[in-house]
KOLLOMAR-372830 format. One record per residue (C-alpha): x, y, z; residue in three letters. Coordinates in pm, 1 decimal, decimal comma, always signed. Layout:
<nodes>
NODE        x        y        z rest
NODE        X        Y        Z  ALA
...
</nodes>
This chain:
<nodes>
NODE        x        y        z rest
NODE     +0,0     +0,0     +0,0  UNK
NODE   +151,5   +334,2    -99,4  UNK
NODE   +186,1   +606,9   +158,1  UNK
NODE    -31,1   +841,7    -45,7  UNK
NODE   -318,6   +594,5    -32,3  UNK
NODE   -280,4   +559,2   +341,3  UNK
NODE   -276,8   +931,9   +394,8  UNK
NODE   -577,9   +982,9   +171,0  UNK
NODE   -773,7   +727,9   +368,8  UNK
NODE   -661,1   +847,1   +712,8  UNK
NODE   -790,7  +1194,8   +647,5  UNK
NODE  -1126,8  +1076,8   +518,3  UNK
NODE  -1431,0  +1233,1   +682,0  UNK
NODE  -1583,8   +888,1   +714,1  UNK
NODE  -1364,4   +817,1  +1017,2  UNK
NODE  -1530,8  +1069,1  +1243,6  UNK
NODE  -1844,3   +893,7  +1365,3  UNK
NODE  -1897,7   +564,9  +1540,4  UNK
NODE  -2150,6   +445,9  +1286,4  UNK
NODE  -1932,1   +524,1   +986,6  UNK
NODE  -1684,6   +315,2   +790,8  UNK
NODE  -1337,0   +323,2   +934,9  UNK
NODE  -1453,8   +277,7  +1294,1  UNK
NODE  -1550,2    -33,3  +1493,4  UNK
NODE  -1928,5    -43,0  +1453,7  UNK
NODE  -1934,8   +113,1  +1108,8  UNK
NODE  -1672,2   -127,2   +979,6  UNK
NODE  -1860,5   -429,0  +1116,5  UNK
NODE  -2192,4   -321,8   +964,1  UNK
NODE  -2023,4   -246,4   +631,4  UNK
NODE  -1848,7   -584,2   +626,6  UNK
NODE  -2168,5   -769,7   +719,4  UNK
NODE  -2364,4   -599,2   +441,0  UNK
NODE  -2084,9   -657,7   +188,5  UNK
NODE  -2062,1  -1023,4   +288,9  UNK
NODE  -2437,6  -1078,5   +246,5  UNK
NODE  -2437,3   -902,2    -89,1  UNK
NODE  -2155,7  -1120,6   -219,1  UNK
NODE  -2321,6  -1427,3    -66,7  UNK
NODE  -2655,1  -1375,7   -239,7  UNK
NODE  -2511,2  -1302,6   -585,0  UNK
NODE  -2281,2  -1607,4   -562,6  UNK
NODE  -2569,4  -1818,5   -436,1  UNK
NODE  -2778,7  -1710,8   -732,6  UNK
NODE  -2506,2  -1790,6   -984,3  UNK
NODE  -2464,6  -2147,3   -856,5  UNK
NODE  -2817,2  -2231,4   -743,0  UNK
NODE  -2934,3  -2211,5  -1104,2  UNK
NODE  -2696,9  -2475,6  -1244,2  UNK
NODE  -2851,7  -2766,7  -1054,3  UNK
NODE  -3202,8  -2647,8  -1144,9  UNK
NODE  -3134,5  -2625,2  -1520,7  UNK
NODE  -3286,3  -2965,3  -1611,9  UNK
NODE  -3604,9  -2875,5  -1419,1  UNK
NODE  -3624,3  -2537,2  -1593,6  UNK
NODE  -3571,2  -2712,2  -1926,7  UNK
NODE  -3854,5  -2954,0  -1858,4  UNK
NODE  -4080,5  -2667,2  -1755,4  UNK
NODE  -4009,2  -2425,7  -2040,9  UNK
NODE  -3827,6  -2623,1  -2309,7  UNK
NODE  -3569,0  -2442,0  -2521,0  UNK
NODE  -3302,3  -2712,5  -2531,0  UNK
NODE  -2936,1  -2661,9  -2445,8  UNK
NODE  -2925,7  -2316,3  -2606,0  UNK
NODE  -3207,8  -2187,9  -2388,3  UNK
NODE  -3048,7  -2327,6  -2073,5  UNK
NODE  -2715,7  -2167,3  -2162,6  UNK
NODE  -2887,1  -1829,4  -2184,2  UNK
NODE  -3050,2  -1875,4  -1843,2  UNK
NODE  -2697,3  -1894,2  -1701,6  UNK
NODE  -2520,6  -1655,7  -1939,0  UNK
NODE  -2792,7  -1389,0  -1941,6  UNK
NODE  -2691,5  -1327,0  -1581,3  UNK
NODE  -2315,0  -1358,4  -1619,1  UNK
NODE  -2303,9  -1159,2  -1942,5  UNK
NODE  -2465,0   -848,8  -1795,6  UNK
NODE  -2269,3   -903,5  -1477,3  UNK
NODE  -1941,2   -899,4  -1668,6  UNK
NODE  -2025,9   -618,3  -1910,0  UNK
NODE  -2164,3   -375,9  -1651,5  UNK
NODE  -1897,7   -446,0  -1389,8  UNK
NODE  -1661,4   -214,8  -1575,3  UNK
NODE  -1879,6    +92,3  -1545,3  UNK
NODE  -2021,2    -22,0  -1210,6  UNK
NODE  -1675,0    +10,1  -1059,5  UNK
NODE  -1638,0   +357,1  -1201,6  UNK
NODE  -1987,5   +456,4  -1086,2  UNK
NODE  -1905,8   +323,6   -740,1  UNK
NODE  -1604,1   +551,8   -719,6  UNK
NODE  -1807,9   +850,6   -836,7  UNK
NODE  -2128,2   +820,8   -632,1  UNK
NODE  -1991,3   +643,5   -324,7  UNK
NODE  -1967,9   +278,6   -223,3  UNK
NODE  -2266,8   +272,4    +13,9  UNK
NODE  -2503,2   +442,6   -231,3  UNK
NODE  -2400,5   +218,5   -520,8  UNK
NODE  -2421,6    -96,2   -310,8  UNK
NODE  -2775,0    -13,6   -199,1  UNK
NODE  -2892,5    +55,8   -554,0  UNK
NODE  -2745,1   -272,5   -678,2  UNK
NODE  -2914,0   -469,3   -400,0  UNK
NODE  -3255,0   -319,9   -476,8  UNK
NODE  -3226,5   -400,2   -849,4  UNK
NODE  -3104,1   -753,4   -778,5  UNK
NODE  -3378,5   -829,0   -527,3  UNK
NODE  -3662,4   -699,2   -747,3  UNK
NODE  -3525,5   -889,0  -1048,9  UNK
NODE  -3511,1  -1206,9   -838,4  UNK
NODE  -3883,2  -1176,5   -775,9  UNK
NODE  -3940,3  -1128,1  -1151,3  UNK
NODE  -3741,1  -1447,5  -1222,9  UNK
NODE  -3956,5  -1640,8   -979,0  UNK
NODE  -4278,4  -1522,4  -1142,8  UNK
NODE  -4155,1  -1559,9  -1505,7  UNK
NODE  -4429,6  -1710,3  -1727,6  UNK
NODE  -4193,4  -1830,1  -2002,4  UNK
NODE  -3827,6  -1875,2  -2091,3  UNK
NODE  -3797,8  -1536,5  -2264,5  UNK
NODE  -3915,1  -1344,1  -1958,5  UNK
NODE  -3686,3  -1551,4  -1737,1  UNK
NODE  -3382,6  -1466,9  -1949,9  UNK
NODE  -3469,9  -1094,8  -1950,1  UNK
NODE  -3513,8  -1099,0  -1571,8  UNK
NODE  -3178,2  -1275,2  -1543,3  UNK
NODE  -3022,5   -994,1  -1746,4  UNK
NODE  -3157,6   -741,4  -1496,4  UNK
NODE  -3036,1   -957,2  -1208,9  UNK
NODE  -2690,1   -950,4  -1361,4  UNK
NODE  -2703,8   -572,6  -1381,6  UNK
NODE  -2776,4   -549,4  -1010,0  UNK
NODE  -2504,1   -800,8   -924,5  UNK
NODE  -2258,3   -600,8  -1135,2  UNK
NODE  -2298,3   -308,4   -897,9  UNK
NODE  -2294,8   -518,7   -580,8  UNK
NODE  -1947,6   -668,7   -625,2  UNK
NODE  -1725,3   -363,0   -685,0  UNK
NODE  -1932,7   -157,5   -441,9  UNK
NODE  -1891,9   -420,8   -171,3  UNK
NODE  -1515,2   -428,6   -220,5  UNK
NODE  -1495,4    -49,3   -222,2  UNK
NODE  -1704,4    -48,0    +97,4  UNK
NODE  -1448,0   -277,8   +257,5  UNK
NODE  -1159,3    -70,9   +122,1  UNK
NODE  -1319,0   +235,1   +280,5  UNK
NODE  -1398,8    +68,2   +612,8  UNK
NODE  -1061,6   -101,0   +665,8  UNK
NODE   -771,5   +137,5   +592,8  UNK
NODE   -506,0    -91,8   +742,6  UNK
NODE   -372,7   -346,5   +483,5  UNK
NODE   -364,1   -635,7   +733,1  UNK
NODE   -717,0   -563,7   +857,3  UNK
NODE   -837,0   -521,3   +502,0  UNK
NODE   -684,9   -856,1   +398,9  UNK
NODE   -872,0  -1025,5   +684,1  UNK
NODE  -1193,6   -845,5   +587,9  UNK
NODE  -1153,7   -952,8   +224,8  UNK
NODE  -1108,4  -1311,7   +339,2  UNK
NODE  -1436,1  -1286,2   +534,4  UNK
NODE  -1602,0  -1128,5   +229,6  UNK
NODE  -1468,1  -1409,2     +9,1  UNK
NODE  -1596,4  -1660,3   +263,4  UNK
NODE  -1945,4  -1516,9   +206,9  UNK
NODE  -1907,0  -1609,6   -158,5  UNK
NODE  -1772,5  -1951,5    -64,0  UNK
NODE  -2068,2  -2016,2   +166,9  UNK
NODE  -2298,8  -1905,0   -114,3  UNK
NODE  -2121,0  -2148,2   -344,7  UNK
NODE  -2160,8  -2424,7    -86,1  UNK
NODE  -2527,8  -2350,2    -26,8  UNK
NODE  -2614,0  -2285,9   -392,2  UNK
NODE  -2606,6  -2638,1   -538,9  UNK
NODE  -2767,1  -2794,1   -231,1  UNK
NODE  -3042,3  -2534,9   -208,0  UNK
NODE  -3090,5  -2558,9   -582,6  UNK
NODE  -3143,0  -2931,8   -554,8  UNK
NODE  -3372,0  -2914,4   -252,4  UNK
NODE  -3584,3  -2627,1   -380,3  UNK
NODE  -3609,1  -2776,3   -730,4  UNK
NODE  -3785,0  -3074,1   -575,2  UNK
NODE  -4058,9  -2825,5   -477,5  UNK
NODE  -4037,1  -2581,6   -768,4  UNK
NODE  -3745,7  -2428,8   -957,2  UNK
NODE  -3908,3  -2088,3   -894,7  UNK
NODE  -3813,8  -2112,6   -528,6  UNK
NODE  -3445,4  -2079,1   -619,5  UNK
NODE  -3511,7  -1713,5   -701,1  UNK
NODE  -3751,9  -1633,5   -419,2  UNK
NODE  -3489,3  -1736,8   -163,0  UNK
NODE  -3291,0  -1423,7   -258,6  UNK
NODE  -3560,0  -1189,1   -127,4  UNK
NODE  -3509,2  -1218,0   +250,9  UNK
NODE  -3130,7  -1206,9   +212,2  UNK
NODE  -3148,9   -890,5     +3,9  UNK
NODE  -3378,5   -722,9   +255,9  UNK
NODE  -3146,7   -812,5   +546,3  UNK
NODE  -2842,7   -676,1   +362,2  UNK
NODE  -3026,1   -347,7   +299,8  UNK
NODE  -3113,5   -326,5   +669,1  UNK
NODE  -2746,4   -367,5   +765,7  UNK
NODE  -2638,6   -114,6   +505,0  UNK
NODE  -2880,6   +139,6   +651,9  UNK
NODE  -2672,8   +134,7   +971,3  UNK
NODE  -2369,7   +278,5   +791,7  UNK
NODE  -2319,2   +638,6   +680,8  UNK
NODE  -2310,1   +772,5   +326,6  UNK
NODE  -1980,1   +720,1   +147,4  UNK
NODE  -1777,7  +1009,1     +2,9  UNK
NODE  -1802,9  +1072,1   -370,4  UNK
NODE  -1492,8  +1077,9   -588,6  UNK
NODE  -1617,9  +1315,7   -857,9  UNK
NODE  -1892,9  +1405,9  -1104,1  UNK
NODE  -1741,5  +1308,4  -1438,3  UNK
NODE  -1998,0  +1226,2  -1712,7  UNK
NODE  -2091,2   +863,2  -1768,1  UNK
NODE  -1895,1   +687,6  -2043,0  UNK
NODE  -2183,6   +572,5  -2261,0  UNK
NODE  -1962,7   +487,2  -2559,4  UNK
NODE  -1738,1   +263,5  -2354,6  UNK
NODE  -2027,4    +91,3  -2177,0  UNK
NODE  -2229,9    +21,0  -2491,8  UNK
NODE  -1916,7   -105,3  -2666,8  UNK
NODE  -1835,1   -334,6  -2373,2  UNK
NODE  -2185,0   -485,7  -2374,1  UNK
NODE  -2173,3   -534,2  -2752,6  UNK
NODE  -1827,8   -693,4  -2744,1  UNK
NODE  -1903,8   -938,5  -2464,4  UNK
NODE  -2256,0  -1005,6  -2588,2  UNK
NODE  -2141,2  -1071,4  -2944,1  UNK
NODE  -1869,1  -1307,8  -2830,0  UNK
NODE  -2099,7  -1498,7  -2594,0  UNK
NODE  -2379,5  -1520,1  -2852,2  UNK
NODE  -2138,1  -1652,0  -3114,1  UNK
NODE  -2004,3  -1918,0  -2878,3  UNK
NODE  -2351,9  -2037,9  -2778,6  UNK
NODE  -2499,0  -2037,5  -3128,5  UNK
NODE  -2191,5  -2205,9  -3278,4  UNK
NODE  -2282,0  -2516,3  -3081,1  UNK
NODE  -2630,7  -2520,7  -3233,5  UNK
NODE  -2574,4  -2409,5  -3595,3  UNK
NODE  -2198,3  -2435,7  -3653,8  UNK
NODE  -1909,2  -2190,1  -3650,0  UNK
NODE  -1957,7  -2093,4  -4014,7  UNK
NODE  -2323,9  -1993,4  -3981,1  UNK
NODE  -2391,2  -1633,6  -4095,5  UNK
NODE  -2532,2  -1521,9  -3760,9  UNK
NODE  -2230,7  -1661,9  -3576,3  UNK
NODE  -1986,9  -1483,2  -3807,0  UNK
NODE  -2189,1  -1162,0  -3776,4  UNK
NODE  -2182,2  -1184,6  -3397,0  UNK
NODE  -1804,6  -1233,8  -3401,9  UNK
NODE  -1766,0   -932,8  -3630,8  UNK
NODE  -1977,2   -722,2  -3394,6  UNK
NODE  -1762,3   -836,5  -3102,8  UNK
NODE  -1437,8   -740,4  -3278,9  UNK
NODE  -1563,3   -399,3  -3391,7  UNK
NODE  -1708,9   -326,4  -3048,6  UNK
NODE  -1381,1   -423,9  -2880,5  UNK
NODE  -1191,0   -181,5  -3103,1  UNK
NODE  -1442,0    +94,3  -3027,5  UNK
NODE  -1409,6    +22,4  -2654,7  UNK
NODE  -1029,9    +44,1  -2651,6  UNK
NODE  -1034,5   +357,4  -2866,1  UNK
NODE  -1289,5   +527,7  -2643,0  UNK
NODE  -1088,4   +444,8  -2331,9  UNK
NODE   -769,1   +578,0  -2489,4  UNK
NODE   -913,2   +900,0  -2634,0  UNK
NODE  -1224,7   +971,7  -2430,1  UNK
NODE  -1235,3  +1254,5  -2177,8  UNK
NODE  -1389,2  +1045,1  -1902,2  UNK
NODE  -1314,8   +676,9  -1968,5  UNK
NODE  -1469,5   +430,9  -1727,9  UNK
NODE  -1151,0   +220,6  -1735,6  UNK
NODE   -841,3   +435,9  -1791,9  UNK
NODE   -590,1   +251,9  -2008,7  UNK
NODE   -309,9   +317,6  -1762,8  UNK
NODE   -499,1    +97,3  -1518,0  UNK
NODE   -533,1   -180,6  -1775,1  UNK
NODE   -163,2   -152,2  -1864,4  UNK
NODE    -50,3   -197,3  -1503,2  UNK
NODE   +107,6   -540,0  -1462,0  UNK
NODE    -74,3   -621,0  -1139,3  UNK
NODE   -409,5   -533,6  -1298,5  UNK
NODE   -341,3   -736,4  -1612,7  UNK
NODE   -217,1  -1037,5  -1415,4  UNK
NODE   -507,4  -1028,7  -1168,4  UNK
NODE   -765,9  -1006,5  -1447,3  UNK
NODE   -608,0  -1291,6  -1642,7  UNK
NODE   -582,2  -1517,1  -1337,8  UNK
NODE   -941,6  -1439,0  -1238,0  UNK
NODE  -1063,6  -1520,4  -1591,1  UNK
NODE   -894,7  -1862,1  -1593,5  UNK
NODE  -1009,0  -1951,7  -1240,7  UNK
NODE  -1372,2  -1888,5  -1329,5  UNK
NODE  -1343,2  -2084,0  -1653,4  UNK
NODE  -1233,7  -2379,7  -1444,4  UNK
NODE  -1467,3  -2345,1  -1148,7  UNK
NODE  -1793,5  -2234,9  -1308,9  UNK
NODE  -1733,3  -2442,0  -1618,7  UNK
NODE  -1690,7  -2755,1  -1406,0  UNK
NODE  -2007,5  -2687,7  -1203,6  UNK
NODE  -2211,1  -2629,8  -1520,7  UNK
NODE  -2080,8  -2949,0  -1682,6  UNK
NODE  -2109,9  -3179,8  -1383,0  UNK
NODE  -2451,6  -3040,4  -1287,7  UNK
NODE  -2576,9  -3162,4  -1625,6  UNK
NODE  -2370,2  -3482,3  -1630,9  UNK
NODE  -2480,9  -3610,9  -1290,9  UNK
NODE  -2849,5  -3564,0  -1375,7  UNK
NODE  -2859,1  -3647,8  -1746,2  UNK
NODE  -2593,2  -3918,2  -1769,1  UNK
NODE  -2596,4  -4069,5  -1417,5  UNK
NODE  -2966,6  -4012,3  -1341,4  UNK
NODE  -2912,8  -3840,6  -1007,0  UNK
NODE  -3200,3  -3634,5   -868,5  UNK
NODE  -3160,6  -3256,2   -833,6  UNK
NODE  -3117,8  -3297,2   -456,3  UNK
NODE  -2853,0  -3568,8   -492,6  UNK
NODE  -2670,6  -3356,1   -749,7  UNK
NODE  -2667,9  -3060,5   -514,9  UNK
NODE  -2533,8  -3276,1   -234,0  UNK
NODE  -2257,9  -3400,9   -464,9  UNK
NODE  -2115,7  -3048,2   -478,4  UNK
NODE  -2134,1  -2999,2   -101,7  UNK
NODE  -1794,4  -3142,6     +5,3  UNK
NODE  -1610,4  -2929,3   -249,9  UNK
NODE  -1793,2  -2607,5   -168,7  UNK
NODE  -1772,1  -2656,2   +207,8  UNK
NODE  -1395,8  -2706,2   +189,3  UNK
NODE  -1374,6  -2399,0    -33,0  UNK
NODE  -1540,8  -2195,7   +240,9  UNK
NODE  -1297,0  -2334,3   +498,3  UNK
NODE   -989,5  -2272,9   +284,0  UNK
NODE  -1067,9  -1912,1   +180,6  UNK
NODE   -977,1  -1750,6   +518,8  UNK
NODE   -635,4  -1920,5   +514,1  UNK
NODE   -540,7  -1735,8   +195,9  UNK
NODE   -485,2  -1412,1   +390,1  UNK
NODE   -259,7  -1585,3   +643,4  UNK
NODE    -54,7  -1753,1   +371,6  UNK
NODE    -24,8  -1425,0   +182,3  UNK
NODE    +90,8  -1243,4   +495,7  UNK
NODE   +356,0  -1507,8   +567,0  UNK
NODE   +480,4  -1597,9   +219,8  UNK
NODE   +352,1  -1317,6     -3,7  UNK
NODE    +35,9  -1320,8   -219,7  UNK
NODE   +187,2  -1520,7   -502,6  UNK
NODE   +223,3  -1832,2   -291,2  UNK
NODE   -152,7  -1892,9   -236,8  UNK
NODE   -227,4  -1773,7   -591,1  UNK
NODE     +7,9  -2019,5   -761,7  UNK
NODE    -69,9  -2302,4   -518,1  UNK
NODE   -441,0  -2252,7   -579,3  UNK
NODE   -396,6  -2250,2   -956,5  UNK
NODE   -196,4  -2573,5   -956,1  UNK
NODE   -449,6  -2744,9   -727,5  UNK
NODE   -736,8  -2643,6   -954,9  UNK
NODE   -557,3  -2759,7  -1269,3  UNK
NODE   -476,1  -3095,1  -1108,3  UNK
NODE   -839,4  -3143,5  -1008,8  UNK
NODE   -967,3  -3058,2  -1357,7  UNK
NODE   -729,8  -3306,8  -1519,4  UNK
NODE   -816,3  -3575,3  -1263,2  UNK
NODE  -1186,7  -3542,1  -1347,3  UNK
NODE  -1107,1  -3648,4  -1703,3  UNK
NODE   -964,0  -3986,1  -1595,7  UNK
NODE  -1260,4  -4188,6  -1456,3  UNK
NODE  -1458,8  -4396,9  -1707,2  UNK
NODE  -1828,4  -4345,3  -1774,3  UNK
NODE  -1908,1  -4623,4  -1526,1  UNK
NODE  -1727,3  -4444,8  -1240,0  UNK
NODE  -1945,6  -4395,1   -930,0  UNK
NODE  -2062,4  -4045,1   -842,2  UNK
NODE  -1869,4  -4046,6   -512,5  UNK
NODE  -1540,9  -4061,0   -705,5  UNK
NODE  -1634,0  -3746,7   -898,5  UNK
NODE  -1726,8  -3583,3   -568,6  UNK
NODE  -1374,7  -3645,6   -436,0  UNK
NODE  -1206,2  -3527,4   -755,6  UNK
NODE  -1397,9  -3198,2   -748,1  UNK
NODE  -1242,1  -3102,6   -413,8  UNK
NODE   -902,8  -2979,6   -548,5  UNK
NODE  -1084,4  -2756,9   -797,0  UNK
NODE  -1281,6  -2576,2   -526,7  UNK
NODE   -989,8  -2570,9   -282,8  UNK
NODE   -763,7  -2416,2   -542,6  UNK
NODE  -1012,8  -2143,5   -618,7  UNK
NODE  -1065,2  -2080,9   -247,3  UNK
NODE   -692,3  -2016,1   -205,8  UNK
NODE   -633,5  -1810,2   -517,8  UNK
NODE   -932,7  -1574,2   -542,5  UNK
NODE   -894,4  -1390,1   -207,4  UNK
NODE   -518,6  -1359,9   -262,4  UNK
NODE   -563,4  -1216,7   -613,6  UNK
NODE   -820,6   -967,1   -486,8  UNK
NODE   -604,9   -859,8   -194,3  UNK
NODE   -297,9   -825,0   -416,9  UNK
NODE   -486,0   -594,8   -652,0  UNK
NODE   -646,1   -372,6   -388,4  UNK
NODE   -313,5   -332,8   -208,5  UNK
NODE   -155,4   -190,3   -523,3  UNK
NODE   -417,0    +42,1   -668,2  UNK
NODE   -481,5   +398,0   -548,0  UNK
NODE   -782,1   +434,0   -318,6  UNK
NODE   -975,0   +639,2   -575,2  UNK
NODE   -941,6   +351,7   -825,8  UNK
NODE  -1046,3    +71,1   -591,0  UNK
NODE  -1397,1    +39,7   -734,1  UNK
NODE  -1279,0    +56,0  -1095,3  UNK
NODE  -1000,3   -197,1  -1039,1  UNK
NODE  -1228,4   -443,8   -860,7  UNK
NODE  -1480,9   -396,1  -1140,4  UNK
NODE  -1221,2   -491,1  -1402,1  UNK
NODE  -1110,3   -794,2  -1200,5  UNK
NODE  -1460,8   -926,2  -1148,0  UNK
NODE  -1567,9   -846,0  -1505,0  UNK
NODE  -1282,6  -1063,9  -1624,0  UNK
NODE  -1388,2  -1341,0  -1383,8  UNK
NODE  -1751,9  -1329,9  -1493,9  UNK
NODE  -1656,2  -1319,8  -1861,6  UNK
NODE  -1458,5  -1636,8  -1797,6  UNK
NODE  -1767,0  -1795,7  -1642,3  UNK
NODE  -1992,6  -1685,1  -1927,6  UNK
NODE  -1760,3  -1808,4  -2200,9  UNK
NODE  -1703,4  -2141,3  -2024,4  UNK
NODE  -2080,0  -2205,1  -2023,1  UNK
NODE  -2108,8  -2094,6  -2386,5  UNK
NODE  -1814,4  -2294,2  -2521,9  UNK
NODE  -1844,9  -2599,4  -2298,4  UNK
NODE  -2219,9  -2612,7  -2353,1  UNK
NODE  -2155,4  -2630,8  -2726,4  UNK
NODE  -1904,0  -2912,8  -2676,4  UNK
NODE  -2153,3  -3126,5  -2478,0  UNK
NODE  -2464,6  -3042,3  -2680,5  UNK
NODE  -2450,4  -3382,2  -2854,4  UNK
NODE  -2575,3  -3628,4  -2593,0  UNK
NODE  -2410,8  -3923,0  -2769,7  UNK
NODE  -2068,7  -3765,4  -2714,6  UNK
NODE  -2138,3  -3587,8  -2384,0  UNK
NODE  -1851,1  -3749,3  -2192,0  UNK
NODE  -1599,0  -3671,0  -2466,3  UNK
NODE  -1714,9  -3308,2  -2474,4  UNK
NODE  -1696,0  -3288,6  -2094,1  UNK
NODE  -1338,1  -3415,6  -2088,3  UNK
NODE  -1231,9  -3184,9  -2369,5  UNK
NODE  -1384,2  -2888,6  -2184,5  UNK
NODE  -1211,6  -2971,7  -1856,6  UNK
NODE   -874,5  -3011,2  -2029,7  UNK
NODE   -916,8  -2671,3  -2196,0  UNK
NODE   -990,9  -2516,8  -1856,8  UNK
NODE   -690,4  -2691,0  -1697,5  UNK
NODE   -459,1  -2562,0  -1970,5  UNK
NODE   -577,3  -2204,2  -1917,4  UNK
NODE   -520,6  -2229,6  -1541,7  UNK
NODE   -171,4  -2373,6  -1588,2  UNK
NODE    -76,6  -2096,5  -1831,1  UNK
NODE   -186,0  -1828,0  -1584,9  UNK
NODE     +3,6  -2006,8  -1306,5  UNK
NODE   +319,1  -1977,5  -1515,4  UNK
NODE   +242,9  -1608,5  -1574,1  UNK
NODE   +189,5  -1560,1  -1198,9  UNK
NODE   +543,4  -1684,0  -1138,8  UNK
NODE   +716,1  -1505,7  -1427,5  UNK
NODE   +548,1  -1163,1  -1434,8  UNK
NODE   +729,1   -918,6  -1209,2  UNK
NODE   +517,5   -710,9   -972,1  UNK
NODE   +487,3   -343,8  -1044,5  UNK
NODE   +282,9    -94,9   -843,9  UNK
NODE    -15,8    +24,8  -1048,4  UNK
</nodes>
C-alpha cells in the first residue's frame, strides 16, 4: 500500500463517527452488508446450475435456452462491472451498493414469477445488472472501512468466505428447492437482500470521488463486445461456427472491442483508464481471475448436467454431490490471507492454480461407469484451489491500486472473472450439446480449462510485480 493511499484514507471524513466506515461499529456493519451481498449473488449464480434440467422440462428451449438462463446473468454481470466500478467511485460505495441490491432483489422476484423462458432470461439480465454493482461496491465499501492493509486482507477473506458459503449452499439449495419448484431458487434471494439493505442502513453515506460524465460509448461497446462473443459461442454449438449469424456476432464483437479500446484511450472520461489496464498487477489479476472462473464455473455447469442427465441423479442428490467441495472452499478461503501475509500473495495464488488444474485433469480420468462419489472427491481440489487463489488475487490488486481507483479496479477484475464464467458455459455447452458424445465433450472442456489455469500459473510466477 503506498503512503499516499494511506494518507488519503486516514484523512477521510468517514472516520469521524462511530456508525461510519473506518470505525468499529461502522466497519462491522459495512463488512456484514458486503458479505451478504456477495453471498446472495454467488448463491444465485450457482443455485441455477442444478435447477437447469427442471427449468428445461418446464419451459423447453433445449441446451441453447439453458445456456442463456446462465449466461444472461453472467453476461450483464461482466459487461456492466466495468462501469459499475467507475460509478461506485463517483457516487460512493454505500449508495451504489444499496442501488445494486434493490435491483437484484426486485429482479429475483421477476425471475420467480416468469411465465416463459424469454421473460426468465430478460429478468436474469436485470439480475446480472444489479449483481454487477454489488461486487465492486462491496469491495470499495471494505476498502473504505478497513484502511489498514492487514485488517483489510482479513476483511476480504471474510467477504470471500461469504461467496464460498454461497457457493456451498447454492447447489444444495438448488437441488432441494427444485424438488418443490425451480421458482423457489429465485424467491430465496428476497429475505437475504432485505437483510443486507437493513445492515447497510446502519452505515453512513460514502464520500463521492467526482462528477465526471458517464462513459456511454465505452459501456455500450463493452456490452456489444461481450454479448457478441458470448452469442457466437452459444450459437456455434447449435448451428456451426460458419453460420452467418455466428460470423456476424463475431464481427460485432471485434468492432465493439476496437471501439471500446479507442474510447478508453481518447475519451475525456473513460470508465476504465488505459493506464490501469496496462498496469502489470491489474493485467495479471484479471487474467488469473478469468482462468479460475473458466475452471470453477465451467466444471459446475458441466457436472450439474452430467450427474443428472448421464448418471440419473435427482436434483437434490446432485446438489449434495457439490457440497464437500464447496464446504472445503469456504474453509480454505480464510487461510489465503494468512498464507499471503507469511509468504507473499503469489504463494496462495500459484498453489491454488496448480491445485485447480490438477483437479480438472483428474476429473477427465474416470470412465463413464465411475461412481458419483469418485467425482465428488475429484472436485475437491478444484474448489480448494479457487478458495486459495481468489482472495489472494483480490487482496494483491487492492493493495496496489490507489484508493480512488479501488472500485474501478475491482470492477475490471470481477468483469474478467464473470466473462470467464460466461464463455465457459457458452463454449463448454456447445461441446456437450450432442448427448451421444457428452462425456468426450466434458473431458475436452475440462482439459481446456486446466490448460488455461496452468498458463496463468506460469504467468503468476514469471510476471514481475509493479505498483499500479
